[in-house]
N, C-alpha and C positions, 0 to 999 in steps of 0.2 A: 435516791434520785434528787430530792430537794436539797440534801446536804451537799451533793456534788455540785449543784447549781450555785448554792451559796458560797462554796469554796471558790468556784470560778469567779463569781461576782466579787468576792473579797480580794482576790488576787489582782483585779483590775480597778478596784475602787479608787486607788490613789492616782490613777492616770486621767488623762483628758477623755471623758466619756464620749464627747462628740466625735473625736477622731476614731475611737473604736467603733462607734455606730456607723461611721462612714465606711469603714472597712467591711464589716459584717452586719449590715442593718437587720436582717431577718433574725439572726441568732440573738442579738442583743435586745430586740423587742421581746423575744421569748423570755430572756432573763429578767427584764423589767416587769414582766407580768407575774412570774413565779418566784422571784427571789426577794426575800425580806430585806437583804442588804441594799438592793437597788431601790426598794420602796422607801427606805429610810432616807436616802439621799435625794432630796427634792430636785436639786440641780441636775442630777443625772437623769431622773425620770422626765423632767421637763424637756431636756435636750433630746432624749431618745424619742419622745413622742413627736417631736418636730422633725426628726431626721427623715429625709426622703428615701424611699425604698430603692430607687434606681440609681442612687448616688454611689459611685465607686471611687471617687477621688478623696484623698485625705487632705488634712490641713498642711501637709508638708509641701507647700507650693514651690519651695526652693529646690526640691528634688524631682517632683513630677508635676508638670504643667499640663492639665487636661485640655485647656483651651487651645494651646499650641498643637498638641498631639492629637486632638480631635478623638478622644477615647471615650466619649459618652456611650452608654450602653444602647444597643439595638436589640429589641425582643422580636423574634420571628416565630409565628405559629404555622407549622406545616401540618395541615390535616389533624390538628389537635395535639401535636407534639411540639413543645416549646424549645426553641434554641435561642441562646443569648451570645452576642458577640459585640465587638466595638466597631464604631463607625470607621475608624482608621483602618481596620482590617479589611473591610469591604471596599474602601477607597483605593486599594491597591490595583483594582481592575475597574476603572471608571466606565469602560465601554460596555460592561455587562449590566444586567438588570439590577442586581443587588448593589453594584458599585455606583449607581446613579440615583441619588435621593429623589429627584423629580419623577423618575419612572416608577419608583417604589411608592410614591404618594397615593396612587390609586388603589393600593392594597392596604392602606392604613385603616385600622379598626378604631374609631374614635371612642367607643364605649369601653374597650379593654386596653387602650393605649399600647397597641402592638400592630405589627404587620401580619396579615393573614394570607396564606397561600394554600389553596386546596390542591396540593401536589403530592407526589409519592414520597412518603416519609423516609424509608431506608436510603433513598438516593441522596437526600439533602445532606446527610452526614458527610458524604464524599465531596459534595459541592462546597460545603462550608470549610472542609479541610483544604480544599483548593485555595481558598482565600487565606487561610491561616498559614499554609506552607509556602505561600508565594508562587503558586503555579503548578503544584504537583497534583495531577489528576489521576485518581485510581478508582476503578469501578469495583464496588463490593461484589463478592462472589455470588451472593444470593440475589443480586439485581440483574435481570436479563439485559442484554445489550440494547434491545429496542427501547425499553423503558428508560434506560440511562441516557440514550441518545435523545429521546424526546424531551427529557428534563433539561439537557444541555441547550437544546433549541429554545425551550421556554425561557430559561434564565439568560438568554442572549449571549452565549459564549462566542468567542472569536471563531470565524469560519475556518481558519487554519488549524486551530486547536481541535475543533470537531473533526476535521479530516485526519489529523494525527491519531485521535482516539479511534476513528473508524478503521484506519489502516492497521493500528495495533490490535484491534479486536477482530480483524478479518472481515470487516464490512466493506461493501462497495463504496469507494470514495466518490463523493460528488464534487466534480470540478466546477469552479466558478465560471459561469458563462459570460464571456465578453462579446458584445455585439458592436458592429461598426456604427458609425455616427449617421451616415447617409442612408436613405431608404433603399436605394438601388443596391448598395453593397450589403446591406442587411438582408435583403431578399436573396441575393446570390449566396451569401454565407449560410443562411439557414437552409437553402436548397441543397447545398453541397455537404453540410455538416450534420443537419438534423433531418433524417429521413422521414420522421413522423410529423414534421411541421406543416406540410401541405401536400396536395396531390402532386404538384410538380416535383417536390422533393422525393416522393415515393417513386415516381417514374425515373428520376435521375439516379436514385439508388439502385433500382432494378437494372438499368442499363449498365451501371458500373459493375455490379456483380456479374452480369452476363459477359461483359468484356474481360473481366478477370478470369472467369472460368474458361472462356474460349482461348485466351492467350496461354493459360497453363496447359490445356489440352493440346494446343498447337505446338507448344514447347516440347511436349513429350512425343507427339506423333512424328515430328520432323526428324527425329533421331533414327527412325526405322530405315534400314539400308536402302530399300527400294524407293522410298520417298526422298532420302537424302541425295540420291543421284540427280534428282531434278533441280538441285541448287545450281548446277552448272549446265551450260548449253554449249555444244560444239559448233563453231562457225569457221568459215574460211576468211583469212585476212586478204589484203590486196595482192599479196604474192601467191595466194592459193594454198597457203599452209593452214592446217587445221589447228585451231586454238580453242581453249576452254574459257568461256566468259561467264560472268555471274548472270543467272537467270532471274531477272526482276519481274518476270511474268509468272513465276512459280506461285502456286496457290498458298503455300505456307508463308511466303514472303508478303503476299498481298494481305492475308489475314493479320499477320504481325504488324504490318503498317497501319491497318485500320485500328487495331487495338491500341497501338502506341499513340496514334493521333488523338484518340479519346482520352488516354491517360494524360497527355500533355495539355489538352484543353481543360481537363478537370483540375490539374495542378495550377495552371495559369489563372483560372477563375478563382480558386481558393486563395492563391497568393495575392490577387488583386483585391479581393473582398475581405481579407483577414483583418481583424481589428488591431492586431499587433504583429508587425513583421518579425520582431525579435522572438516572440513566443512561437510563431509559426516555424521559423528556421530551427529552433531548438527542440521542436517536437520530434520524437523518435519515429512516429508513423509517417510524418512528412519526409523524413530521411529515406524511409523505405519506398515511398512514392517516387522520390527522385532517383533512387538506385534502380527502380523498375524500368525507367525509360532510358537511362544513360547507356546500357549495353547496346541497344539498338543503334543509336547514333554513332557509337564507337565502331561497331561492325560495319555500318554503312560507309563511314569515312574510310575505313581500312579497305573495303571492297572497291570503292571508287578510285582509290590511290594506286591499287595494285593491278587493276584491270583484269588480269588473268585469274581464273578460278581453279582451286585445287580440291579434288574430292577427298584428299587426305586431311582430315580434320585435326590431326595431331601435329601438323607442321608449325603452327603458331600457338605456343603455350599460353602467352598472355591473352590472346584472343579467346582461347578456351575458358580462361578464368572469367573474362567479361561475359561470355555466354552463360556460364554457370550462375552468374549473379542475377540472371533473369528469374531464377526460382524465388527470389524475394517477393515477387508479385503475390505469392500466396498469402503473405502477411497483410496484404491490402484487404483480405476478406475479414480480418478481425474487426474492422470498422463496422461491418454489417452483420457480424455473427457474435451473439452473446456468449456462445459456447467457447469460441476461441479466446474471447476476452477473459472469461472466467478461468480458462486454462492458464493464460498468461499471468493473471493475478495470483493464481495458486503457486506457480513456479516462483514468482517474485517473493511471495510471503514465505515460501519454504526454502529460500536460498541458503539459510544457515544450516538446515538439516541436510539439504542436498550437498552442501560443501563438506560437511562431516562425512557423509556417505562416500563421496569421491576420495576423500583423504584416507578413510579406512580401506577402501578398495585398492588404492595405490600402495598402501603399506602391505596389505595381504598379498598383492600381486608380486611385489619384490620378494617377500618372504617365501612364498610357495614356488615361485619360478626358480629361486636360488636353491631351495631344498630339492626340487625335482631334478634340476640339472646335476647336482652332486650325487643324487641317488641313482641316476642313470648314466653317470659318467663312464663307467666301466663296461656298459653294454655296447656291443659292436654295431647293432642296428638302431641305436637311439637317434631319434630326430631332434632331440633337445641338445643341439650342438653348442649353444651358449646361453647365458642368462638372458640377454636381450631378446633372443629368439624364443625363449621360454615365456616371455611376457604374454604373447598371444595365447598360448596354451592356458596360462593361469587365468586370463580374463574370460575366455569362453568356458572354462571349467567352473569358475565362481559364479558366473551368470547362468549356469546350468544349460547352456546352449549345446556345447559338446559337438563341434563339427566332425571330429574324428580325424582331421588331417594331420594333427600332431598329437601323439599320445606317448606316455612313458612305456617302456618295454619291460624293465625289471620289476621284481616283486616290491622292492623298496620304493621305486618310483610310483607304482600303483597305489601303495599305501599313502604316499604323500598326496596323490590325486584324490583319494577318498576323503582325507581330512580337508583338502582344498574345497571340495564340493560342499561339505557341511559348513565350513567357515563362510563360504560365499552366500549360502542360503541365509545364515544368521545376519551377515552384513547387509544384505538387501532388505531383510525384514525389518531392520531397525527404523529407517525413515519412512516406511510405507504408511503406518498409522497416522503420522503427523501430516503427510501430504494428502492422504484421503480425507482426514478431518478438515483441513483447510479448504479442499475442493467442495466438500459437502456444505461447509459454512457459507462459502460464496454462492453456491448454487441455491441454498435455502433462502438466502437474503434476496437473490435475484428473482426467485419465484414470488416473493412477497411484494415486489415493486408494483 
């Protein structure tokens, strides 16, 4: 051991010892203490004893200027575990706690000349790597999401970065709340957007849910033939002829008008009090609110312009499309239902897996519909008259629904059908665990709120 140390000391004896000490101060203090070669060289021993332990710069100032690069060492103690980095590394993100020297000052330990944080040690390795990599944030597998999230909050990471992490980890994303400047607008905005903010907000939310439910029920009931006849009323014109006119005293029309009046009032209040009109118009849920009221006014203008009423609802196809759009009102419930919101987040998070599922389903549909068509092509009673018409059979077979309206007749066609069922079960089973895991993750975090 001593001979090895002396050999190392002899190999560097002819060099500038201060420069070596600057590069590896701890190692060369050890050499000075145990090596006879170093003890013989008074100049080396003298310079080594004066070398500062925290120095990392060399005398090669023309190559590396520590003052300009701000690379002096920062020692951080995280619950007893020592980390060392450079000030310039932390300065890459000045808005964070570690990137701001003035904020770090209150954690300075004067006795030990380091910064002390009583925080989670395994997490800090990933946080320090974030600074070193220039913004690459990765949670260690052994660190739970909640602990990692709390550490990001403590070290004052950017709000958008935290939301990106939460979205990536399947956590409920917290949106930054913008409030209007004036007191009146702020009160209206909280009443319409935050149901738990006050008693008035709870009553407003209760009325909104009631109106949404009533409008959806009315939308379904008015399609019953006996009730649909009340949409028109028969009257005599001036010449004594019987004509059908729109019945504006019909119960379903009155209920629809009351519900739409509330939806319009709610939309106008939120538009008036919103802190940012641009964000309001770009919000998807606000688009649903707008689509929920537009069909009513289009139908009303169409009825007023035509005067005459028709009990045949299939005459105007474009008007039928407008009426079908009324079903989007059900999405308004997601604002007041955590379950629907979690379901939406689950679908959004699982879009990649669902896209793969639909792609596999499409490929299997083409393969098995083609195989079944050619397997039954010689059968006289075959209902698989073409490959496109076989698509329906392939879909209901792979999803194990099996309506039985279209089935293969021959033995080869039935064999293709058997393989199609097995392939369908396997295809559906692939994305199910991922979707269920995402839903359970969102649901678990929602319960902890």
